[in-house]
C-alpha angles and dihedrals in degrees: 000000000000125000120204123196120188125204138171106059122133145120123310137164122252111278093029132113136243132179124210129198133199117196117200126206135170121041093359091159085075094062115112117163118008137175155148126279131180136204125200123199108280093006135101121258108264135192114255103176136349133195127195132219092263095047101264110148135201131187138199108252092243094063101035112130092015105061128053124193122201140167133207105198091187090060093036087231134130122200139199120197112196119194133175089024118199131201089252089063088070108119146106107283120213131195114219136190132180129212109247091213107031099027088228112157122228123197134190123228094260134244129229119241113187122184116192121209 
């Protein structure tokens, strides 16, 4: 099993920046791809950014050029740096990891990001 705990959410004005962290514990050697998802009220959960085992990254079109995902395997922590935030970025952000052998999905508890206009 893998446990994920997010931190770093909060309230920020449009144009501002926030950084999120996701600390992993447990059988972290099983983690393959990981990423950040978000869910706004009344909307489906969507992928924001993903990072592969080898460091390859991908981003939703809506955040390209503004968000940066990174992973420090030694610290067992994943990050999401969010710049030039917009009100439409307001959502609960979830950390996700997939088991590279079983394909089980692990989720954090979520952290609220609110961007005021």
